[in-house]
PLY file of the C-alpha trace (Angstrom):
ply
format ascii 1.0
element vertex 301
property float x
property float y
property float z
element edge 300
property int vertex1
property int vertex2
end_header
15.97 32.37 -11.19
15.53 36.19 -11.24
12.00 35.86 -9.85
13.46 34.74 -6.51
14.77 38.25 -5.76
11.37 39.89 -5.16
9.46 36.74 -4.21
8.33 36.19 -0.64
5.86 34.16 1.36
4.04 30.94 0.63
1.36 29.77 -1.79
-0.60 26.65 -0.78
-2.74 24.89 -3.38
-5.45 22.52 -2.23
-5.80 24.77 0.80
-9.32 23.56 1.59
-8.22 19.99 2.28
-7.18 18.33 5.52
-3.45 18.97 5.10
-3.97 22.38 3.49
-5.90 23.66 6.51
-3.28 22.53 9.01
-0.51 23.95 6.83
-2.18 27.37 6.71
-2.61 27.26 10.48
1.07 26.40 10.99
2.21 29.17 8.68
-0.03 31.65 10.50
1.63 30.78 13.82
4.99 31.55 12.28
3.76 34.83 10.84
4.59 33.80 7.29
2.88 35.79 4.48
0.66 33.10 3.00
-1.94 32.66 0.29
-4.15 29.59 0.39
-6.09 28.62 -2.73
-8.63 25.80 -2.79
-9.77 24.01 -5.93
-12.45 26.61 -6.67
-9.84 29.36 -6.53
-7.15 27.56 -8.54
-7.36 24.55 -10.84
-3.76 23.34 -11.01
-4.40 21.70 -14.39
-5.11 25.14 -15.89
-1.69 26.39 -17.03
-2.84 29.96 -17.60
-4.46 30.15 -14.16
-1.35 28.71 -12.51
0.95 31.19 -14.22
-1.39 34.01 -13.25
-1.41 32.93 -9.60
2.37 32.88 -9.37
2.68 36.21 -11.15
0.10 37.76 -8.81
1.30 36.40 -5.48
5.01 35.90 -6.28
5.63 33.26 -3.59
9.07 32.06 -2.59
7.60 28.63 -1.75
4.70 26.76 -3.34
3.24 23.71 -1.59
1.03 21.57 -3.78
-1.51 19.92 -1.49
-4.05 19.60 -4.31
-4.64 16.00 -5.37
-7.06 13.35 -6.54
-7.20 11.23 -3.37
-10.06 8.84 -4.19
-7.84 5.76 -4.45
-10.50 3.28 -5.54
-12.15 5.66 -8.01
-8.79 6.17 -9.72
-8.98 2.56 -10.95
-11.95 3.58 -13.11
-10.99 7.18 -13.84
-7.22 6.99 -14.12
-7.07 9.59 -16.89
-8.89 12.12 -14.72
-6.74 11.27 -11.70
-3.62 11.67 -13.84
-4.68 15.18 -14.84
-4.73 16.28 -11.20
-1.90 14.15 -9.82
0.44 14.18 -12.80
-0.34 17.02 -15.20
-1.17 19.50 -12.45
2.16 19.19 -10.62
3.95 19.48 -13.95
2.10 22.70 -14.68
3.07 24.07 -11.27
6.69 22.99 -11.79
6.95 24.89 -15.07
5.52 28.02 -13.46
7.86 27.68 -10.49
10.83 27.24 -12.79
9.92 30.48 -14.58
9.38 32.43 -11.34
12.19 30.94 -9.27
9.89 29.59 -6.56
10.63 26.44 -4.58
8.01 23.71 -5.08
7.06 21.14 -2.44
5.00 18.37 -4.03
3.06 16.06 -1.69
3.30 12.41 -2.72
2.52 9.02 -1.23
3.75 5.64 -0.02
1.58 4.15 -2.79
4.41 4.68 -5.29
6.01 1.57 -3.74
5.01 -2.06 -4.30
4.70 -2.76 -0.57
6.68 -6.00 -0.74
9.66 -4.88 1.35
10.59 -6.08 4.83
12.50 -2.99 5.94
11.60 0.71 5.57
11.77 2.09 2.04
14.61 4.55 1.56
13.98 7.76 -0.32
15.92 6.44 -3.33
14.32 2.97 -3.36
12.88 1.92 -6.74
9.20 2.70 -7.13
6.65 0.21 -8.47
3.05 1.35 -7.91
0.40 -1.33 -7.41
-2.58 0.77 -8.43
-3.74 3.64 -10.61
-3.54 6.19 -7.81
0.09 5.26 -7.18
0.89 5.50 -10.89
-0.59 9.00 -11.13
1.31 10.19 -8.04
4.54 8.74 -9.43
3.90 10.73 -12.62
3.56 13.85 -10.47
6.91 13.17 -8.82
8.64 12.94 -12.19
6.87 16.04 -13.45
8.33 18.04 -10.55
11.84 16.64 -10.21
12.80 16.74 -13.89
12.30 20.48 -14.51
13.30 21.50 -10.96
16.51 19.60 -10.13
17.60 22.28 -7.65
14.30 23.65 -6.31
11.89 20.70 -6.54
10.99 18.68 -3.45
8.83 15.55 -3.35
7.49 14.86 0.14
6.01 11.37 0.46
3.62 10.75 3.30
1.11 8.08 4.32
-1.86 7.14 6.49
-2.80 10.77 7.08
-5.33 11.85 9.66
-6.45 15.21 11.01
-9.39 17.28 12.17
-10.07 18.85 8.79
-11.30 15.87 6.81
-12.67 12.34 6.75
-10.09 9.73 7.74
-9.60 6.41 9.53
-8.72 7.89 12.91
-11.80 10.10 13.04
-13.96 7.15 12.05
-12.48 5.04 14.85
-13.08 7.78 17.42
-16.76 7.73 16.46
-16.98 3.93 16.64
-15.21 3.83 20.00
-18.14 5.74 21.47
-20.54 2.94 20.47
-20.79 -0.61 21.80
-19.93 -2.17 18.43
-17.17 -4.66 17.77
-15.42 -4.42 14.43
-13.00 -6.21 12.13
-10.01 -4.17 10.96
-7.26 -5.14 8.53
-4.24 -6.46 10.38
-1.91 -7.47 7.54
-1.01 -4.01 6.21
1.78 -2.13 7.99
2.37 1.60 7.87
2.90 4.84 9.76
-0.14 6.83 10.92
0.76 10.50 10.40
-0.96 13.55 11.90
-1.37 16.38 9.40
-0.28 18.84 12.11
3.12 17.12 12.29
3.39 16.94 8.50
2.55 20.64 8.19
5.33 21.50 10.63
7.91 19.57 8.62
6.77 21.16 5.37
7.25 24.63 6.84
10.71 23.71 8.11
11.68 22.13 4.80
10.43 25.08 2.76
12.38 27.52 4.90
15.52 25.40 4.62
15.05 25.14 0.86
14.90 28.92 0.48
17.96 29.26 2.73
19.81 26.73 0.58
20.38 24.27 3.44
18.08 21.46 2.30
19.11 19.48 -0.80
16.36 19.17 -3.39
14.80 15.78 -4.06
12.71 13.23 -2.20
11.86 13.29 1.52
9.70 10.89 3.52
7.43 12.68 6.00
5.69 9.99 8.03
5.60 9.32 11.74
8.34 7.16 13.22
7.54 3.60 14.24
4.99 1.37 12.55
1.74 -0.48 13.15
-1.19 -2.09 11.34
-4.66 -0.64 10.80
-5.87 -3.00 13.52
-3.08 -1.87 15.85
-3.96 1.75 15.18
-7.64 1.16 15.89
-6.83 -0.61 19.15
-4.57 2.26 20.24
-7.35 4.76 19.52
-9.83 2.73 21.54
-7.38 2.50 24.45
-6.73 6.26 24.42
-10.46 6.88 24.56
-11.04 4.43 27.40
-12.83 1.91 25.19
-12.04 -1.82 25.14
-9.35 -2.52 22.49
-10.56 -6.12 22.45
-13.60 -4.97 20.50
-11.25 -4.54 17.52
-10.53 -7.85 15.81
-7.89 -8.38 13.09
-8.94 -9.42 9.61
-7.13 -9.81 6.29
-6.87 -7.65 3.20
-8.34 -10.56 1.25
-11.45 -10.48 3.43
-11.79 -6.74 2.86
-11.08 -6.52 -0.86
-11.32 -3.14 -2.57
-11.03 -2.07 -6.23
-7.48 -0.76 -5.77
-4.91 -3.12 -4.22
-3.10 -1.69 -1.19
0.59 -2.11 -0.36
1.11 -4.65 2.43
4.14 -2.76 3.74
4.14 1.05 3.60
6.86 1.85 6.12
9.14 4.67 4.93
12.68 5.50 6.00
13.61 9.04 7.06
17.35 9.27 6.48
17.17 12.24 4.08
16.10 14.66 6.83
19.62 14.50 8.27
20.98 16.26 5.18
18.52 19.11 5.77
19.29 19.36 9.49
15.66 18.63 10.39
14.51 15.90 12.77
12.10 13.29 11.40
8.52 13.23 12.71
8.05 11.75 16.19
6.64 8.31 17.00
3.08 7.75 15.85
1.85 6.85 19.34
3.06 10.13 20.83
1.43 12.11 18.04
-1.83 10.17 18.27
-2.10 10.76 22.03
-1.84 14.50 21.42
-4.13 14.47 18.39
-7.05 12.51 19.83
-8.45 15.34 22.02
-8.44 17.71 19.01
-10.16 15.12 16.85
-12.79 14.39 19.48
-13.45 18.11 19.83
-13.91 18.35 16.07
-16.60 15.67 16.28
-18.44 17.37 19.16
-21.37 19.54 17.95
-21.24 23.14 19.07
-23.80 23.99 21.75
0 1
1 2
2 3
3 4
4 5
5 6
6 7
7 8
8 9
9 10
10 11
11 12
12 13
13 14
14 15
15 16
16 17
17 18
18 19
19 20
20 21
21 22
22 23
23 24
24 25
25 26
26 27
27 28
28 29
29 30
30 31
31 32
32 33
33 34
34 35
35 36
36 37
37 38
38 39
39 40
40 41
41 42
42 43
43 44
44 45
45 46
46 47
47 48
48 49
49 50
50 51
51 52
52 53
53 54
54 55
55 56
56 57
57 58
58 59
59 60
60 61
61 62
62 63
63 64
64 65
65 66
66 67
67 68
68 69
69 70
70 71
71 72
72 73
73 74
74 75
75 76
76 77
77 78
78 79
79 80
80 81
81 82
82 83
83 84
84 85
85 86
86 87
87 88
88 89
89 90
90 91
91 92
92 93
93 94
94 95
95 96
96 97
97 98
98 99
99 100
100 101
101 102
102 103
103 104
104 105
105 106
106 107
107 108
108 109
109 110
110 111
111 112
112 113
113 114
114 115
115 116
116 117
117 118
118 119
119 120
120 121
121 122
122 123
123 124
124 125
125 126
126 127
127 128
128 129
129 130
130 131
131 132
132 133
133 134
134 135
135 136
136 137
137 138
138 139
139 140
140 141
141 142
142 143
143 144
144 145
145 146
146 147
147 148
148 149
149 150
150 151
151 152
152 153
153 154
154 155
155 156
156 157
157 158
158 159
159 160
160 161
161 162
162 163
163 164
164 165
165 166
166 167
167 168
168 169
169 170
170 171
171 172
172 173
173 174
174 175
175 176
176 177
177 178
178 179
179 180
180 181
181 182
182 183
183 184
184 185
185 186
186 187
187 188
188 189
189 190
190 191
191 192
192 193
193 194
194 195
195 196
196 197
197 198
198 199
199 200
200 201
201 202
202 203
203 204
204 205
205 206
206 207
207 208
208 209
209 210
210 211
211 212
212 213
213 214
214 215
215 216
216 217
217 218
218 219
219 220
220 221
221 222
222 223
223 224
224 225
225 226
226 227
227 228
228 229
229 230
230 231
231 232
232 233
233 234
234 235
235 236
236 237
237 238
238 239
239 240
240 241
241 242
242 243
243 244
244 245
245 246
246 247
247 248
248 249
249 250
250 251
251 252
252 253
253 254
254 255
255 256
256 257
257 258
258 259
259 260
260 261
261 262
262 263
263 264
264 265
265 266
266 267
267 268
268 269
269 270
270 271
271 272
272 273
273 274
274 275
275 276
276 277
277 278
278 279
279 280
280 281
281 282
282 283
283 284
284 285
285 286
286 287
287 288
288 289
289 290
290 291
291 292
292 293
293 294
294 295
295 296
296 297
297 298
298 299
299 300
């Protein structure tokens, strides 16, 4: 742990993605010394490059926001997805262990089977339904085993934000048309704004360095729950469009290569141990996020 003495600031991998952008913005507001590296700047599966990055920047906290996120494609290319989602985090964990840095690994609700009836606790048994979930579960193990005291797995779900393609942005576009649409109504989860997630990551990283947040698994999703159909209707209502244009359909009617969990609601009890409040209700966050998302869709004049 001698690297911790002279280490400072944050290193964010996958900095060009939706979460990475909001995380860099949040760190900038706090005045934290930060280095953001996108995939072109750092391939997390390249052990030599990872070691070099940590030796050069000497961060106190590393947040791994780099991931293979193409859920359906992972069914065909699981080996390639595993390199990014499993091997990559393991490579980062080894480098963090050598340097003394804290590592925050972003994971997913897809590590669960989705057959529960109450929110999944942080220590609930995992049982991924698809290849993407299996590769993310491998990444969790690759971080927690070598970093029992400085490794943090932060599971999130149903992410949306201004910096990337996502369900909420798609619905804001469709709300401006006169189309009606069918949206899956038998999958339940927690829509989570990347701005809120970024805030909790910054708080958790700071608490980890201060020694006030126990290492391990945390669930960083919005409070409350809804379905994709319920989310779409809420978006339409916030934009002044008719929510009745959104009709519920089933997962069976909208089959995709990778099966989705029917129930992706996560519990947030672990935040109490870190002295950090869980993320607010999804409706409150969405009402604040919508204007920013609409602005992101508006062409500059």
